[in-house]
C-alpha positions in Angstrom: 0.0 0.0 0.0 0.8 3.7 0.1 2.5 3.4 3.5 5.0 0.9 2.2 5.5 2.9 -1.0 6.3 6.1 0.9 8.4 4.4 3.5 6.3 5.2 6.5 5.5 1.5 7.0 8.0 -1.3 6.8 6.3 -4.6 6.3 7.3 -7.5 4.0 3.8 -8.8 3.4 1.3 -5.9 3.2 -1.8 -8.1 2.5 -1.1 -10.4 5.4 -0.4 -7.5 7.7 -3.7 -5.9 6.5 -5.6 -9.1 7.5 -3.9 -9.2 10.9 -4.9 -5.6 11.6 -8.4 -6.2 10.5 -8.6 -9.3 12.7 -7.5 -7.2 15.7 -10.4 -4.9 15.0 -13.0 -7.6 14.6 -11.9 -9.9 17.4 -11.8 -7.2 20.1 -15.6 -7.1 19.9 -15.6 -10.8 20.9 -13.9 -10.3 24.2 -14.1 -6.7 25.2 -16.2 -6.1 28.3 -17.0 -2.4 29.1 -17.1 -3.4 32.8 -13.6 -4.7 32.6 -10.4 -3.2 33.9 -9.6 -1.3 30.7 -11.8 1.4 29.2 -12.7 1.4 25.6 -10.3 4.3 25.1 -7.4 2.4 26.7 -8.0 -0.6 24.5 -8.3 1.6 21.5 -5.0 3.2 22.2 -3.3 -0.1 23.0 -4.6 -1.7 19.8 -3.7 1.3 17.7 -0.1 1.1 19.0 -0.1 -2.7 18.3 -1.3 -2.2 14.7 1.1 0.6 14.0 4.0 -1.5 15.3 2.9 -4.6 13.3 3.2 -2.4 10.2 6.7 -1.3 11.0 5.7 2.3 11.6 6.5 4.5 14.6 3.6 4.8 17.0 2.6 8.2 18.3 4.1 9.2 21.6 1.8 8.5 24.6 2.3 9.1 28.3 2.5 5.5 29.5 1.4 6.5 33.0 -1.8 8.1 31.7 -5.0 6.1 31.5 -8.3 7.3 30.2 -11.1 7.9 32.6 -13.8 5.3 32.3 -16.9 6.5 30.7 -20.2 4.7 30.7 -21.0 2.8 27.4 -24.3 3.9 25.9 -26.4 0.9 25.0 -29.2 0.9 22.4 -32.7 0.3 23.7 -34.0 -1.0 20.4 
């Protein structure tokens, strides 16, 4: 893809890496529990860092001691 072409991502098998990143996004819905220890924002940040690292790119700088305040998850009443 474009990231490999412009050098911002270093991955030998872009299609396989794409499937792996998509699997992260799909599978998190299977196990994530909004009542769990990590907030949805924390999991999002962790998974974003994992995905960027899998693609051989530099993750954004985060304060590792900072966690996101838990927020209630809105549920549909339909």
